[in-house]
C-alpha positions as CSV (number, residue, x, y, z in Angstrom):
1,M,95.4,106.4,60.5
2,A,97.5,105.1,63.3
3,S,94.8,102.8,64.7
4,G,94.8,100.7,61.6
5,V,98.5,100.1,61.6
6,R,99.4,96.7,62.9
7,I,102.4,96.3,65.1
8,P,105.0,93.4,65.3
9,R,104.2,90.7,67.8
10,S,107.5,91.4,69.5
11,R,106.2,94.8,70.6
12,G,104.6,93.4,73.8
13,G,106.6,90.2,74.0
14,L,108.7,90.6,77.1
15,S,106.1,92.5,79.0
16,G,103.4,90.0,78.1
17,L,105.6,87.2,79.2
18,L,106.3,88.9,82.6
19,L,102.6,89.6,83.0
20,I,101.9,85.9,82.4
21,L,104.4,84.9,85.0
22,L,103.2,87.5,87.6
23,G,99.6,86.6,87.0
24,G,100.3,82.9,87.5
25,W,102.3,83.6,90.6
26,G,99.8,86.0,92.1
27,G,96.9,83.6,91.5
28,I,98.5,80.4,92.7
29,A,100.9,81.6,95.5
30,P,98.3,81.9,98.3
31,F,97.3,78.3,97.7
32,I,100.8,76.8,97.8
33,G,102.5,79.3,100.1
34,P,101.4,77.7,103.4
35,S,103.2,74.6,102.3
36,F,106.5,76.6,102.7
37,G,105.5,78.5,105.8
38,Y,104.6,81.7,103.9
39,G,101.2,83.2,103.1
40,Y,98.1,84.2,104.9
41,Q,95.7,82.4,107.2
42,P,94.3,79.8,106.9
43,A,97.7,78.2,107.2
44,R,96.7,75.1,105.1
45,A,97.7,74.8,101.4
46,W,95.0,74.5,98.8
47,E,92.2,75.6,101.1
48,Y,89.5,77.6,99.4
49,T,88.3,80.8,100.9
50,P,86.4,83.6,99.1
51,G,89.2,86.0,99.9
52,R,91.7,83.7,98.1
53,L,89.4,83.4,95.2
54,Y,88.4,87.0,94.6
55,L,91.5,88.8,95.9
56,W,94.1,86.5,94.4
57,A,92.9,83.8,91.9
58,V,90.6,86.0,89.8
59,P,93.0,89.0,89.4
60,G,95.8,86.5,88.8
61,A,93.8,84.8,86.0
62,V,92.9,88.1,84.5
63,T,96.5,89.2,84.5
64,F,97.6,85.8,83.0
65,L,95.0,85.9,80.2
66,A,95.8,89.6,79.5
67,G,99.5,88.8,79.3
68,L,98.8,85.9,77.0
69,I,96.8,88.1,74.6
70,I,99.4,90.9,74.8
71,L,102.1,88.3,73.9
72,L,100.2,87.1,70.8
73,T,98.3,90.1,69.5
74,R,99.3,92.5,66.7
75,I,96.1,94.6,67.1
76,R,96.9,97.8,69.0
77,W,93.5,98.4,70.6
78,L,93.2,94.9,71.8
79,G,96.6,95.0,73.4
80,G,95.7,98.3,75.1
81,I,92.5,96.9,76.5
82,C,94.3,93.9,77.9
83,A,97.0,96.2,79.4
84,L,94.2,98.2,81.1
85,A,92.6,95.0,82.4
86,A,96.0,93.8,83.8
87,A,96.6,97.1,85.5
88,L,93.2,96.9,87.2
89,A,93.9,93.4,88.3
90,G,97.3,94.6,89.7
91,L,95.4,97.3,91.6
92,V,93.2,94.5,93.2
93,F,96.4,92.9,94.4
94,V,97.7,96.1,95.9
95,A,94.5,97.5,97.5
96,G,91.6,95.1,96.9
97,A,91.2,94.0,100.5
98,E,91.3,97.5,101.8
99,V,88.7,98.7,99.3
100,V,86.4,95.8,100.2
101,A,86.8,96.7,103.8
102,M,85.9,100.3,103.2
103,L,83.0,99.6,100.9
104,H,81.5,96.6,102.6
105,P,82.7,96.3,106.2
106,S,80.3,93.4,106.8
107,L,82.1,91.3,104.1
108,A,85.6,92.1,105.5
109,H,84.8,91.6,109.2
110,G,82.8,88.4,108.5
111,A,86.1,87.0,107.1
112,Q,84.3,86.4,103.8
113,L,86.6,88.5,101.7
114,S,89.6,89.1,104.0
115,V,93.1,88.2,103.1
116,G,93.7,86.9,106.7
117,A,96.7,87.5,108.9
118,P,100.2,86.6,107.6
119,I,101.4,83.2,108.8
120,G,104.8,84.4,110.0
121,T,105.2,86.5,113.1
122,S,108.6,88.1,112.6
123,P,108.7,91.5,111.0
124,A,110.9,90.3,108.2
125,K,108.7,87.3,107.4
126,V,105.6,89.5,107.4
127,A,107.2,92.1,105.1
128,L,108.3,89.4,102.7
129,T,104.9,87.8,102.7
130,V,103.1,91.1,102.0
131,L,105.6,92.0,99.2
132,A,105.7,88.6,97.6
133,F,102.0,87.8,97.8
134,R,100.2,91.2,97.4
135,T,101.7,94.6,97.1
136,G,104.9,93.7,95.3
137,V,103.2,91.5,92.8
138,G,100.5,94.1,92.2
139,A,102.9,96.9,91.8
140,L,104.9,95.0,89.2
141,I,101.8,94.1,87.4
142,V,100.7,97.7,87.2
143,F,104.2,98.7,86.1
144,F,104.4,96.2,83.2
145,A,100.8,96.9,82.2
146,A,101.5,100.6,82.0
147,L,104.6,99.8,80.0
148,V,102.6,97.7,77.6
149,L,99.9,100.4,77.3
150,G,102.5,103.0,76.4
151,R,104.1,100.7,73.8
152,F,100.7,99.8,72.2
153,S,99.5,103.4,72.2
154,L,102.2,104.5,69.8
155,A,102.5,103.7,66.1
156,A,106.2,104.0,65.3
157,H,107.4,105.2,61.9
158,K,108.7,101.8,61.0
159,D,105.2,100.4,61.6
160,H,103.9,102.8,59.0
161,V,106.7,102.0,56.6
162,R,105.9,98.3,57.0
163,A,102.2,98.9,56.5
164,A,102.9,100.9,53.3
165,E,105.2,98.1,52.0
166,L,102.6,95.4,52.7
167,A,100.0,97.5,51.0
168,G,102.3,97.9,48.0
169,T,101.9,101.6,47.8
170,G,105.1,102.8,49.2
171,D,103.3,106.1,49.8
172,L,104.0,107.6,53.2
173,A,102.4,110.9,52.4
174,G,100.1,111.1,55.4
175,V,102.2,109.4,58.0
176,G,102.0,111.1,61.3
177,M,99.2,113.4,60.1
178,L,95.6,113.4,61.4
179,A,93.1,112.4,58.9
180,L,90.5,115.1,58.6
């Protein structure tokens, strides 16, 4: 019963918007960061590397699109799938480079899929770079994706009432009960 109940678009609104912003930032930051003295090697802005593409741009795009769908959808299962995709993209931000290094050492050591060294040398600048470009962004994406998944996994009583009103029945006799 609950899977057929549509939800209001506002259910994932704020989280979807934040996922859009985080995905956009996570995907574009490595390309513009060197202009401001932050980021990872190579220290040139807009320089393409496979690491920047697969470890930042692709998960950023996945998060951006998932957030856009979450923001616009009223279909619970679609919002849940998009939240799961965003959470996996957030995990790539957090641990993607380390997983690639463990699974395919030749890719990581050949600098094909490495993130590179941080541009800054001071401990504060290195910590800020890691948080703002990788782990902090990824952790926030995972958090908001989990929040969306929780919000989309529940059908509130008012959603059932609204569905009954739209159907014109006004009958709430099976609400909250499993259909056998």
